[in-house]
Legacy VTK file of the C-alpha trace (Angstrom):
# vtk DataFile Version 3.0
C-alpha trace
ASCII
DATASET POLYDATA
POINTS 88 float
68.955 50.951 207.255
71.932 53.161 205.087
74.418 50.674 204.212
77.463 51.104 206.681
81.178 52.346 205.522
83.500 49.237 204.839
86.437 48.755 206.510
88.307 49.699 203.797
86.261 52.392 203.294
87.025 54.353 206.977
90.303 53.305 205.513
90.351 55.806 202.641
88.320 58.016 204.189
90.509 58.132 207.239
94.090 58.570 205.489
92.148 61.186 203.078
91.423 63.439 206.466
94.436 62.903 207.904
95.816 64.548 204.448
93.293 67.434 204.651
93.338 68.194 208.102
97.430 68.209 207.646
97.178 70.644 204.450
94.895 72.989 206.208
97.116 73.212 208.786
99.896 74.582 207.333
97.734 76.994 205.447
96.403 78.009 208.909
99.897 78.692 210.100
101.382 79.983 207.270
98.616 82.652 207.675
99.148 83.785 211.201
102.352 84.190 210.077
102.210 86.871 207.222
98.568 88.450 208.626
97.909 90.146 211.714
96.642 88.880 214.439
93.479 90.796 214.685
91.379 93.066 212.958
89.756 92.042 209.319
93.286 90.497 207.632
92.924 87.415 210.675
89.467 86.554 209.353
90.856 83.645 206.963
93.019 82.416 209.832
90.952 82.358 211.636
88.349 80.381 209.351
91.000 78.150 208.620
90.853 77.290 211.514
87.424 76.625 212.674
87.607 74.011 209.513
90.115 72.140 211.588
88.607 72.115 214.849
84.965 70.835 213.021
87.790 67.653 210.472
89.372 66.861 214.125
86.328 66.168 215.338
84.454 64.612 211.816
87.419 62.516 212.550
86.728 61.264 215.841
83.118 60.968 215.126
83.629 58.875 212.874
86.634 56.545 214.771
84.512 56.511 217.061
81.978 54.851 213.797
84.795 52.627 213.069
85.076 51.262 216.584
81.601 50.490 216.905
81.625 48.710 213.034
84.289 46.733 212.571
86.163 46.494 216.015
87.264 43.377 214.799
89.680 45.340 212.764
89.202 48.846 214.052
92.944 50.295 215.654
93.793 54.016 215.454
96.020 54.325 213.228
92.404 54.441 210.612
91.878 57.715 211.145
94.384 58.894 213.282
97.692 57.379 210.519
100.438 59.393 211.715
103.500 60.848 210.192
102.218 62.534 206.546
105.139 60.258 204.607
103.764 57.285 206.263
100.491 58.108 204.205
99.297 57.071 200.859
LINES 1 89
88 0 1 2 3 4 5 6 7 8 9 10 11 12 13 14 15 16 17 18 19 20 21 22 23 24 25 26 27 28 29 30 31 32 33 34 35 36 37 38 39 40 41 42 43 44 45 46 47 48 49 50 51 52 53 54 55 56 57 58 59 60 61 62 63 64 65 66 67 68 69 70 71 72 73 74 75 76 77 78 79 80 81 82 83 84 85 86 87
């Protein structure tokens, strides 16, 4: 069996993924406001939106693993830490 993430590793992963998702969402909105919503010029924004959705699914799956592996310390703020200003 492979070693699982420690609680501290889950915490670092959660904060990193939250920052990345914020950045992807901000870039996606910027592209959506700058280019048409359809046609070839819309492809970059659609790809970023897909990446945001995939990242959200990964965060949710990791949160489930966190609660399974570290039930005594797990909390929703590990993978969903709140406002960007509150993150390390």
